[in-house]
N, CA, C and O atoms as CSV, one atom per row, in Angstrom:
chain,resi,resn,atom,element,x,y,z
A,1,UNK,N,N,-111.836,95.575,105.960
A,1,UNK,CA,C,-111.810,95.360,104.522
A,1,UNK,C,C,-113.232,95.282,103.995
A,1,UNK,O,O,-114.163,94.902,104.704
A,2,UNK,N,N,-113.369,95.652,102.730
A,2,UNK,CA,C,-114.688,95.655,102.127
A,2,UNK,C,C,-114.728,94.745,100.902
A,2,UNK,O,O,-113.692,94.310,100.400
A,3,UNK,N,N,-115.949,94.466,100.430
A,3,UNK,CA,C,-116.154,93.683,99.218
A,3,UNK,C,C,-116.536,94.631,98.090
A,3,UNK,O,O,-117.098,95.701,98.324
A,4,UNK,N,N,-116.224,94.224,96.865
A,4,UNK,CA,C,-116.561,95.002,95.687
A,4,UNK,C,C,-117.092,94.045,94.635
A,4,UNK,O,O,-116.489,93.002,94.385
A,5,UNK,N,N,-118.216,94.387,94.016
A,5,UNK,CA,C,-118.856,93.541,93.015
A,5,UNK,C,C,-118.625,94.088,91.615
A,5,UNK,O,O,-118.775,95.284,91.365
A,6,UNK,N,N,-118.258,93.189,90.708
A,6,UNK,CA,C,-118.209,93.521,89.283
A,6,UNK,C,C,-119.222,92.591,88.623
A,6,UNK,O,O,-119.016,91.379,88.559
A,7,UNK,N,N,-120.317,93.169,88.134
A,7,UNK,CA,C,-121.448,92.381,87.644
A,7,UNK,C,C,-121.753,92.694,86.188
A,7,UNK,O,O,-121.365,93.737,85.661
A,8,UNK,N,N,-122.455,91.772,85.558
A,8,UNK,CA,C,-122.883,91.998,84.180
A,8,UNK,C,C,-124.355,92.371,84.116
A,8,UNK,O,O,-124.886,92.588,83.027
A,9,UNK,N,N,-125.033,92.452,85.274
A,9,UNK,CA,C,-126.436,92.868,85.248
A,9,UNK,C,C,-126.808,93.674,86.483
A,9,UNK,O,O,-126.228,93.510,87.556
A,10,UNK,N,N,-127.772,94.530,86.306
A,10,UNK,CA,C,-128.180,95.470,87.347
A,10,UNK,C,C,-128.865,94.759,88.513
A,10,UNK,O,O,-128.777,95.225,89.649
A,11,UNK,N,N,-129.542,93.645,88.257
A,11,UNK,CA,C,-130.242,92.928,89.325
A,11,UNK,C,C,-129.270,92.405,90.382
A,11,UNK,O,O,-129.527,92.527,91.580
A,12,UNK,N,N,-128.173,91.832,89.944
A,12,UNK,CA,C,-127.169,91.339,90.891
A,12,UNK,C,C,-126.570,92.506,91.666
A,12,UNK,O,O,-126.380,92.421,92.879
A,13,UNK,N,N,-126.276,93.587,90.969
A,13,UNK,CA,C,-125.712,94.756,91.648
A,13,UNK,C,C,-126.685,95.310,92.685
A,13,UNK,O,O,-126.277,95.666,93.790
A,14,UNK,N,N,-127.962,95.385,92.338
A,14,UNK,CA,C,-128.955,95.907,93.268
A,14,UNK,C,C,-129.060,95.031,94.505
A,14,UNK,O,O,-129.100,95.538,95.626
A,15,UNK,N,N,-129.105,93.717,94.307
A,15,UNK,CA,C,-129.173,92.801,95.442
A,15,UNK,C,C,-127.975,92.919,96.360
A,15,UNK,O,O,-128.119,92.896,97.582
A,16,UNK,N,N,-126.809,93.043,95.785
A,16,UNK,CA,C,-125.602,93.162,96.597
A,16,UNK,C,C,-125.529,94.520,97.298
A,16,UNK,O,O,-125.031,94.614,98.420
A,17,UNK,N,N,-126.020,95.559,96.645
A,17,UNK,CA,C,-126.054,96.879,97.295
A,17,UNK,C,C,-126.950,96.854,98.518
A,17,UNK,O,O,-126.654,97.512,99.516
A,18,UNK,N,N,-128.050,96.096,98.454
A,18,UNK,CA,C,-128.927,95.961,99.616
A,18,UNK,C,C,-128.201,95.288,100.776
A,18,UNK,O,O,-128.545,95.500,101.939
A,19,UNK,N,N,-127.194,94.475,100.452
A,19,UNK,CA,C,-126.388,93.811,101.485
A,19,UNK,C,C,-125.176,94.653,101.884
A,19,UNK,O,O,-124.364,94.222,102.703
A,20,UNK,N,N,-125.051,95.854,101.307
A,20,UNK,CA,C,-123.957,96.752,101.675
A,20,UNK,C,C,-122.708,96.622,100.829
A,20,UNK,O,O,-121.660,97.160,101.187
A,21,UNK,N,N,-122.802,95.915,99.713
A,21,UNK,CA,C,-121.637,95.714,98.838
A,21,UNK,C,C,-121.733,96.673,97.652
A,21,UNK,O,O,-122.689,96.625,96.878
A,22,UNK,N,N,-120.739,97.536,97.521
A,22,UNK,CA,C,-120.682,98.459,96.381
A,22,UNK,C,C,-120.162,97.719,95.159
A,22,UNK,O,O,-119.551,96.657,95.280
A,23,UNK,N,N,-120.408,98.284,93.979
A,23,UNK,CA,C,-119.918,97.641,92.777
A,23,UNK,C,C,-120.290,98.390,91.523
A,23,UNK,O,O,-120.721,99.542,91.569
A,24,UNK,N,N,-120.118,97.717,90.400
A,24,UNK,CA,C,-120.382,98.323,89.105
A,24,UNK,C,C,-120.965,97.272,88.164
A,24,UNK,O,O,-120.913,96.071,88.433
A,25,UNK,N,N,-121.516,97.753,87.064
A,25,UNK,CA,C,-122.048,96.886,86.016
A,25,UNK,C,C,-121.251,97.157,84.746
A,25,UNK,O,O,-121.161,98.296,84.290
A,26,UNK,N,N,-120.671,96.097,84.180
A,26,UNK,CA,C,-119.891,96.210,82.940
A,26,UNK,C,C,-120.284,95.070,82.013
A,26,UNK,O,O,-120.930,94.108,82.429
A,27,UNK,N,N,-119.882,95.191,80.735
A,27,UNK,CA,C,-120.270,94.172,79.756
A,27,UNK,C,C,-119.137,93.721,78.847
A,27,UNK,O,O,-119.256,92.686,78.193
A,28,UNK,N,N,-118.057,94.459,78.789
A,28,UNK,CA,C,-116.964,94.150,77.868
A,28,UNK,C,C,-115.711,93.729,78.625
A,28,UNK,O,O,-115.523,94.101,79.783
A,29,UNK,N,N,-114.856,92.951,77.966
A,29,UNK,CA,C,-113.636,92.432,78.597
A,29,UNK,C,C,-112.716,93.548,79.084
A,29,UNK,O,O,-112.149,93.453,80.172
A,30,UNK,N,N,-112.564,94.607,78.284
A,30,UNK,CA,C,-111.683,95.704,78.712
A,30,UNK,C,C,-112.235,96.430,79.936
A,30,UNK,O,O,-111.471,96.926,80.764
A,31,UNK,N,N,-113.565,96.493,80.050
A,31,UNK,CA,C,-114.182,97.102,81.234
A,31,UNK,C,C,-113.938,96.241,82.477
A,31,UNK,O,O,-113.711,96.762,83.569
A,32,UNK,N,N,-113.988,94.924,82.297
A,32,UNK,CA,C,-113.734,94.014,83.416
A,32,UNK,C,C,-112.301,94.201,83.904
A,32,UNK,O,O,-112.068,94.326,85.106
A,33,UNK,N,N,-111.348,94.222,82.988
A,33,UNK,CA,C,-109.949,94.424,83.373
A,33,UNK,C,C,-109.756,95.756,84.102
A,33,UNK,O,O,-109.064,95.818,85.118
A,34,UNK,N,N,-110.366,96.813,83.582
A,34,UNK,CA,C,-110.240,98.134,84.189
A,34,UNK,C,C,-110.805,98.137,85.615
A,34,UNK,O,O,-110.181,98.686,86.523
A,35,UNK,N,N,-111.967,97.537,85.815
A,35,UNK,CA,C,-112.580,97.513,87.141
A,35,UNK,C,C,-111.794,96.625,88.109
A,35,UNK,O,O,-111.697,96.938,89.296
A,36,UNK,N,N,-111.237,95.527,87.612
A,36,UNK,CA,C,-110.398,94.683,88.464
A,36,UNK,C,C,-109.167,95.451,88.930
A,36,UNK,O,O,-108.812,95.407,90.108
A,37,UNK,N,N,-108.518,96.156,88.006
A,37,UNK,CA,C,-107.346,96.964,88.375
A,37,UNK,C,C,-107.720,98.018,89.409
A,37,UNK,O,O,-106.987,98.243,90.373
A,38,UNK,N,N,-108.858,98.658,89.201
A,38,UNK,CA,C,-109.319,99.693,90.126
A,38,UNK,C,C,-109.571,99.105,91.518
A,38,UNK,O,O,-109.157,99.686,92.520
A,39,UNK,N,N,-110.240,97.970,91.580
A,39,UNK,CA,C,-110.547,97.345,92.870
A,39,UNK,C,C,-109.283,96.847,93.567
A,39,UNK,O,O,-109.165,96.960,94.787
A,40,UNK,N,N,-108.347,96.304,92.812
A,40,UNK,CA,C,-107.091,95.823,93.397
A,40,UNK,C,C,-106.268,97.002,93.908
A,40,UNK,O,O,-105.601,96.895,94.937
A,41,UNK,N,N,-106.311,98.115,93.199
A,41,UNK,CA,C,-105.563,99.301,93.599
A,41,UNK,C,C,-106.094,99.962,94.860
A,41,UNK,O,O,-105.373,100.702,95.529
A,42,UNK,N,N,-107.354,99.695,95.186
A,42,UNK,CA,C,-107.947,100.244,96.404
A,42,UNK,C,C,-107.503,99.385,97.583
A,42,UNK,O,O,-107.877,98.215,97.660
A,43,UNK,N,N,-106.735,99.923,98.478
A,43,UNK,CA,C,-106.203,99.169,99.601
A,43,UNK,C,C,-107.245,98.678,100.584
A,43,UNK,O,O,-106.930,97.877,101.464
A,44,UNK,N,N,-108.476,99.138,100.456
A,44,UNK,CA,C,-109.548,98.745,101.367
A,44,UNK,C,C,-110.282,97.477,100.935
A,44,UNK,O,O,-110.954,96.848,101.753
A,45,UNK,N,N,-110.165,97.096,99.671
A,45,UNK,CA,C,-110.912,95.958,99.145
A,45,UNK,C,C,-110.250,94.644,99.531
A,45,UNK,O,O,-109.078,94.418,99.230
A,46,UNK,N,N,-111.013,93.774,100.203
A,46,UNK,CA,C,-110.501,92.475,100.620
A,46,UNK,C,C,-111.012,91.336,99.750
A,46,UNK,O,O,-110.346,90.311,99.606
A,47,UNK,N,N,-112.214,91.519,99.163
A,47,UNK,CA,C,-112.818,90.488,98.323
A,47,UNK,C,C,-113.452,91.155,97.113
A,47,UNK,O,O,-114.208,92.118,97.244
A,48,UNK,N,N,-113.137,90.634,95.937
A,48,UNK,CA,C,-113.781,91.082,94.704
A,48,UNK,C,C,-114.723,89.967,94.274
A,48,UNK,O,O,-114.302,88.827,94.074
A,49,UNK,N,N,-115.997,90.305,94.135
A,49,UNK,CA,C,-116.993,89.368,93.631
A,49,UNK,C,C,-117.187,89.658,92.156
A,49,UNK,O,O,-117.394,90.807,91.765
A,50,UNK,N,N,-117.120,88.623,91.340
A,50,UNK,CA,C,-117.196,88.765,89.889
A,50,UNK,C,C,-118.204,87.749,89.375
A,50,UNK,O,O,-118.089,86.564,89.687
A,51,UNK,N,N,-119.190,88.183,88.593
A,51,UNK,CA,C,-120.155,87.221,88.073
A,51,UNK,C,C,-119.474,86.260,87.099
A,51,UNK,O,O,-118.536,86.631,86.393
A,52,UNK,N,N,-119.964,85.021,87.075
A,52,UNK,CA,C,-119.346,83.981,86.241
A,52,UNK,C,C,-119.283,84.375,84.772
A,52,UNK,O,O,-118.299,84.090,84.090
A,53,UNK,N,N,-120.330,85.027,84.289
A,53,UNK,CA,C,-120.362,85.423,82.881
A,53,UNK,C,C,-119.194,86.353,82.549
A,53,UNK,O,O,-118.574,86.221,81.494
A,54,UNK,N,N,-118.897,87.287,83.444
A,54,UNK,CA,C,-117.764,88.185,83.214
A,54,UNK,C,C,-116.441,87.451,83.363
A,54,UNK,O,O,-115.475,87.757,82.664
A,55,UNK,N,N,-116.396,86.490,84.265
A,55,UNK,CA,C,-115.187,85.695,84.437
A,55,UNK,C,C,-114.836,84.936,83.171
A,55,UNK,O,O,-113.663,84.693,82.891
A,56,UNK,N,N,-115.849,84.562,82.410
A,56,UNK,CA,C,-115.618,83.843,81.159
A,56,UNK,C,C,-115.045,84.756,80.071
A,56,UNK,O,O,-114.478,84.272,79.091
A,57,UNK,N,N,-115.192,86.069,80.241
A,57,UNK,CA,C,-114.640,87.008,79.252
A,57,UNK,C,C,-113.132,87.156,79.365
A,57,UNK,O,O,-112.451,87.392,78.367
A,58,UNK,N,N,-112.604,87.018,80.591
A,58,UNK,CA,C,-111.169,87.247,80.815
A,58,UNK,C,C,-110.565,86.157,81.712
A,58,UNK,O,O,-109.963,86.482,82.736
A,59,UNK,N,N,-110.707,84.890,81.357
A,59,UNK,CA,C,-110.237,83.826,82.249
A,59,UNK,C,C,-108.728,83.833,82.481
A,59,UNK,O,O,-108.281,83.570,83.597
A,60,UNK,N,N,-107.950,84.120,81.472
A,60,UNK,CA,C,-106.495,84.130,81.625
A,60,UNK,C,C,-106.046,85.274,82.527
A,60,UNK,O,O,-105.137,85.110,83.341
A,61,UNK,N,N,-106.677,86.414,82.383
A,61,UNK,CA,C,-106.333,87.572,83.211
A,61,UNK,C,C,-106.661,87.295,84.681
A,61,UNK,O,O,-105.879,87.635,85.569
A,62,UNK,N,N,-107.798,86.691,84.929
A,62,UNK,CA,C,-108.184,86.355,86.307
A,62,UNK,C,C,-107.232,85.315,86.887
A,62,UNK,O,O,-106.825,85.424,88.044
A,63,UNK,N,N,-106.879,84.322,86.103
A,63,UNK,CA,C,-105.935,83.297,86.564
A,63,UNK,C,C,-104.602,83.941,86.929
A,63,UNK,O,O,-104.012,83.613,87.958
A,64,UNK,N,N,-104.131,84.852,86.092
A,64,UNK,CA,C,-102.870,85.547,86.365
A,64,UNK,C,C,-102.958,86.349,87.669
A,64,UNK,O,O,-102.035,86.320,88.483
A,65,UNK,N,N,-104.062,87.058,87.861
A,65,UNK,CA,C,-104.242,87.833,89.094
A,65,UNK,C,C,-104.261,86.933,90.323
A,65,UNK,O,O,-103.648,87.253,91.341
A,66,UNK,N,N,-104.962,85.810,90.228
A,66,UNK,CA,C,-105.049,84.897,91.367
A,66,UNK,C,C,-103.683,84.328,91.741
A,66,UNK,O,O,-103.431,84.027,92.907
A,67,UNK,N,N,-102.805,84.183,90.754
A,67,UNK,CA,C,-101.475,83.650,91.014
A,67,UNK,C,C,-100.484,84.703,91.510
A,67,UNK,O,O,-99.507,84.369,92.180
A,68,UNK,N,N,-100.731,85.962,91.188
A,68,UNK,CA,C,-99.740,86.983,91.507
A,68,UNK,C,C,-100.155,87.963,92.605
A,68,UNK,O,O,-99.294,88.587,93.224
A,69,UNK,N,N,-101.440,88.108,92.854
A,69,UNK,CA,C,-101.927,89.080,93.832
A,69,UNK,C,C,-102.487,88.338,95.044
A,69,UNK,O,O,-103.405,87.529,94.917
A,70,UNK,N,N,-101.924,88.622,96.223
A,70,UNK,CA,C,-102.394,87.905,97.413
A,70,UNK,C,C,-103.708,88.469,97.945
A,70,UNK,O,O,-104.552,87.709,98.418
A,71,UNK,N,N,-103.892,89.756,97.878
A,71,UNK,CA,C,-105.173,90.355,98.225
A,71,UNK,C,C,-105.507,91.408,97.185
A,71,UNK,O,O,-104.605,92.072,96.674
A,72,UNK,N,N,-106.728,91.569,96.874
A,72,UNK,CA,C,-107.923,90.943,97.404
A,72,UNK,C,C,-108.179,89.567,96.807
A,72,UNK,O,O,-107.624,89.203,95.770
A,73,UNK,N,N,-109.021,88.823,97.480
A,73,UNK,CA,C,-109.466,87.523,97.009
A,73,UNK,C,C,-110.475,87.748,95.891
A,73,UNK,O,O,-111.384,88.565,96.034
A,74,UNK,N,N,-110.324,87.030,94.779
A,74,UNK,CA,C,-111.243,87.165,93.645
A,74,UNK,C,C,-112.125,85.924,93.610
A,74,UNK,O,O,-111.633,84.802,93.491
A,75,UNK,N,N,-113.443,86.139,93.714
A,75,UNK,CA,C,-114.401,85.033,93.778
A,75,UNK,C,C,-115.433,85.201,92.669
A,75,UNK,O,O,-116.067,86.250,92.551
A,76,UNK,N,N,-115.592,84.159,91.859
A,76,UNK,CA,C,-116.630,84.180,90.830
A,76,UNK,C,C,-117.926,83.670,91.444
A,76,UNK,O,O,-117.949,82.629,92.100
A,77,UNK,N,N,-119.005,84.420,91.224
A,77,UNK,CA,C,-120.302,84.065,91.785
A,77,UNK,C,C,-121.316,83.906,90.666
A,77,UNK,O,O,-121.176,84.526,89.612
A,78,UNK,N,N,-122.346,83.074,90.882
A,78,UNK,CA,C,-123.422,82.981,89.886
A,78,UNK,C,C,-124.241,84.264,89.896
A,78,UNK,O,O,-124.322,84.948,90.917
A,79,UNK,N,N,-124.840,84.584,88.773
A,79,UNK,CA,C,-125.725,85.743,88.746
A,79,UNK,C,C,-127.156,85.289,89.022
A,79,UNK,O,O,-127.369,84.170,89.488
A,80,UNK,N,N,-128.115,86.124,88.745
A,80,UNK,CA,C,-129.506,85.807,89.064
A,80,UNK,C,C,-130.045,84.624,88.274
A,80,UNK,O,O,-131.078,84.062,88.640
A,81,UNK,N,N,-129.378,84.240,87.214
A,81,UNK,CA,C,-129.816,83.110,86.402
A,81,UNK,C,C,-129.275,81.784,86.922
A,81,UNK,O,O,-129.603,80.728,86.379
A,82,UNK,N,N,-128.465,81.823,87.949
A,82,UNK,CA,C,-127.917,80.602,88.523
A,82,UNK,C,C,-126.514,80.331,88.035
A,82,UNK,O,O,-125.939,81.104,87.267
A,83,UNK,N,N,-125.974,79.219,88.496
A,83,UNK,CA,C,-124.599,78.853,88.198
A,83,UNK,C,C,-124.526,78.044,86.920
A,83,UNK,O,O,-125.477,77.370,86.525
A,84,UNK,N,N,-123.369,78.131,86.287
A,84,UNK,CA,C,-123.122,77.224,85.167
A,84,UNK,C,C,-122.917,75.832,85.741
A,84,UNK,O,O,-123.027,75.661,86.955
A,85,UNK,N,N,-122.635,74.870,84.951
A,85,UNK,CA,C,-122.521,73.487,85.398
A,85,UNK,C,C,-121.438,73.344,86.467
A,85,UNK,O,O,-120.248,73.427,86.165
A,86,UNK,N,N,-121.850,73.131,87.707
A,86,UNK,CA,C,-120.924,73.075,88.834
A,86,UNK,C,C,-119.984,71.872,88.756
A,86,UNK,O,O,-118.818,71.984,89.135
A,87,UNK,N,N,-120.460,70.740,88.279
A,87,UNK,CA,C,-119.602,69.549,88.176
A,87,UNK,C,C,-118.452,69.808,87.210
A,87,UNK,O,O,-117.310,69.437,87.482
A,88,UNK,N,N,-118.753,70.440,86.092
A,88,UNK,CA,C,-117.705,70.766,85.125
A,88,UNK,C,C,-116.701,71.738,85.733
A,88,UNK,O,O,-115.498,71.620,85.500
A,89,UNK,N,N,-117.188,72.688,86.505
A,89,UNK,CA,C,-116.317,73.660,87.147
A,89,UNK,C,C,-115.357,72.987,88.129
A,89,UNK,O,O,-114.164,73.288,88.136
A,90,UNK,N,N,-115.869,72.089,88.946
A,90,UNK,CA,C,-115.028,71.373,89.921
A,90,UNK,C,C,-114.000,70.524,89.193
A,90,UNK,O,O,-112.822,70.537,89.550
A,91,UNK,N,N,-114.431,69.789,88.181
A,91,UNK,CA,C,-113.504,68.959,87.415
A,91,UNK,C,C,-112.403,69.793,86.774
A,91,UNK,O,O,-111.241,69.387,86.766
A,92,UNK,N,N,-112.759,70.947,86.242
A,92,UNK,CA,C,-111.764,71.821,85.608
A,92,UNK,C,C,-110.747,72.311,86.636
A,92,UNK,O,O,-109.549,72.341,86.356
A,93,UNK,N,N,-111.220,72.696,87.831
A,93,UNK,CA,C,-110.302,73.176,88.867
A,93,UNK,C,C,-109.347,72.068,89.311
A,93,UNK,O,O,-108.159,72.327,89.503
A,94,UNK,N,N,-109.838,70.851,89.475
A,94,UNK,CA,C,-108.987,69.731,89.869
A,94,UNK,C,C,-107.966,69.457,88.770
A,94,UNK,O,O,-106.786,69.246,89.052
A,95,UNK,N,N,-108.416,69.460,87.527
A,95,UNK,CA,C,-107.526,69.201,86.388
A,95,UNK,C,C,-106.421,70.257,86.323
A,95,UNK,O,O,-105.260,69.924,86.086
A,96,UNK,N,N,-106.781,71.543,86.535
A,96,UNK,CA,C,-105.785,72.615,86.499
A,96,UNK,C,C,-104.821,72.540,87.677
A,96,UNK,O,O,-103.630,72.813,87.530
A,97,UNK,N,N,-105.338,72.170,88.839
A,97,UNK,CA,C,-104.519,72.182,90.051
A,97,UNK,C,C,-103.543,71.023,90.107
A,97,UNK,O,O,-102.373,71.218,90.435
A,98,UNK,N,N,-104.006,69.813,89.792
A,98,UNK,CA,C,-103.147,68.646,89.973
A,98,UNK,C,C,-102.976,67.807,88.708
A,98,UNK,O,O,-102.268,66.800,88.724
A,99,UNK,N,N,-103.611,68.210,87.627
A,99,UNK,CA,C,-103.448,67.495,86.371
A,99,UNK,C,C,-104.155,66.156,86.318
A,99,UNK,O,O,-103.770,65.284,85.539
A,100,UNK,N,N,-105.182,65.978,87.132
A,100,UNK,CA,C,-105.918,64.720,87.191
A,100,UNK,C,C,-107.307,64.912,86.633
A,100,UNK,O,O,-108.038,65.804,87.063
A,101,UNK,N,N,-107.679,64.075,85.671
A,101,UNK,CA,C,-109.016,64.169,85.084
A,101,UNK,C,C,-109.935,63.202,85.819
A,101,UNK,O,O,-109.647,62.009,85.913
A,102,UNK,N,N,-111.040,63.723,86.338
A,102,UNK,CA,C,-112.007,62.894,87.053
A,102,UNK,C,C,-113.077,62.363,86.138
A,102,UNK,O,O,-113.971,61.645,86.586
């Protein structure tokens, strides 16, 4: 299985290509959806890497995919500017998963 990157900037794509990960650069929500469908349709893709900024464009669509598609695994990664607030992210995931506010 292979990994596929969907990025919002060329620097992240270039770095991942140096590590052997193919991908694309997009900027709009409809482009993100199209690339996700394309990567999921490819039977060789085991992990889709998606920059956090793009994940914020289509959060409901990504949530739906994570609940309905067993493979590939969809992972949001920070871009070259770093991660958004990690504590808020963890709290949000706990709240969504078990309904408990920390």
